[in-house]
Phi, psi and omega in degrees: 000321179295320180295322180293321181294324180295320179296318183296320178298319182293328179288328185284329186302310181304323181294319180291322179296318181295321178293324178295319180296317181297317181295321178297317178300315181298317179297320179296316181295318179297322180294318180293317183292319179296319177299309179297318182301318183297313182280354173283342179241342184234134357282170180279096184280341184295337182287345177287352178299323183236342184255129178279139180289153174269237181282127184276169178297326181290322176298317180294325177298314181294322178300315178298319180295318179295318180297318180299326180269356180076021177274138180260049180272133177252144178292127175248122183202137177219121180287133174223146181289161184301327179293345178261014176244133184306132177301333178297321182290319177303310185295315184295319180293317178298316178296320183283323191251327188200079187290346179252024185307313184288341186254331183276174181247034176114340184224135175258101188297322180297314181294321182294318179300313177302315181298314178304315180298317179294320179298315178301317180294323181277341180077019179198170178281103183247319181235143185249344182061035188284139174273176175298325180295319177291321180294321178301312179305313180301314183295315186288314191237348189235202182229173182286352183302150183241033179283161183303323181293318178295320179294331177289316177301312179305315182297318182293311183292321176301318178302318181289318179301315183295336180267339183265332186241156173284159178299320181300315180293322178298318180293314179303314179297314183301310182295344179265345184241348184294144183284134182226036180138175180299108178078000181262121180225132178094157186294323184289318177295320181296314181297319180287326180287314188269332185233358179064033181214171178283161179297331182289338185264005183296139177273174180298316179298316179295320178295320179297321181293318178296321178294321182296331184275350189302327180302332179202073188294343179274339181262317185269120183262151182255019184265009180094358182267351180256114180294328177300311181298315181299315180293311181294324178297324179293322180293315179301313183297318180297325177296317180298318178298314183291333176274357179085005180289327178239133174253105185305326187274358186303311181298318181298320180293316181288344182250009180294127178304150182304320183293321180295319180295320179297319181294319179299322184297330183270357180276134179305142183303315183299324180293323183287322190269345182102179183302327186270342182073012186265165177252146180268359179284123180293153184288152180302323183264023181296142183299137177300340181292346180283356183299000000 
């Protein structure tokens, strides 16, 4: 009799385990659906069409970090419209951070795939493959952490941002809230802090340096002391030249003394341009593959 009772108990256990697994799966699904549903309506991203954000979640995170360490660093940020930011900076940032910005819908699948491969190799969340839209979401509403839950929030809100705002507005928001050093947020504050001028007056070389520091702006300095920034800035600048964004001889031409300019005007064209009569300035529509 005791052996029979033992057999019955053994038969019941698999049934209970199966029910437990089913209940757990249902609860997890409901939790994920509820989580996704919440972030499908919160925060209200549509107000960003006309309203500029104040202090972002990322700024508040840094302030809390400063207080915890006893640092008396104050957030420096000044909002400027996109037309008041140097086109060189816009181009340099896109080249450095998100070269497919105008064509993707918030996510660069190729970059994400590469990031996942590196994450698997490292055994942890190390790289995110984030686009500018994703970085904007992180800056506005989230924190720097790279755990799966935060990345899921980021994905949902980014999807909504891309559908609610124009690409131009997303870029304007990003350039005004992105971190560019200890307590420095936005292009205007960065330009004034690092170069003593407004964001609209930045040169191509200065823009390339600012863009080069973005992966870790608190570590990489743009004052010439960071070999990483100097090397990466040269690459970004070279790409800008090859795409026709920058014409290296422009300043030389505009600053040529009048007497030299007159002499050049009387020189035969073939002699000025060389045997081929061609120009070394790349075409504006040169393929990015030429980088």
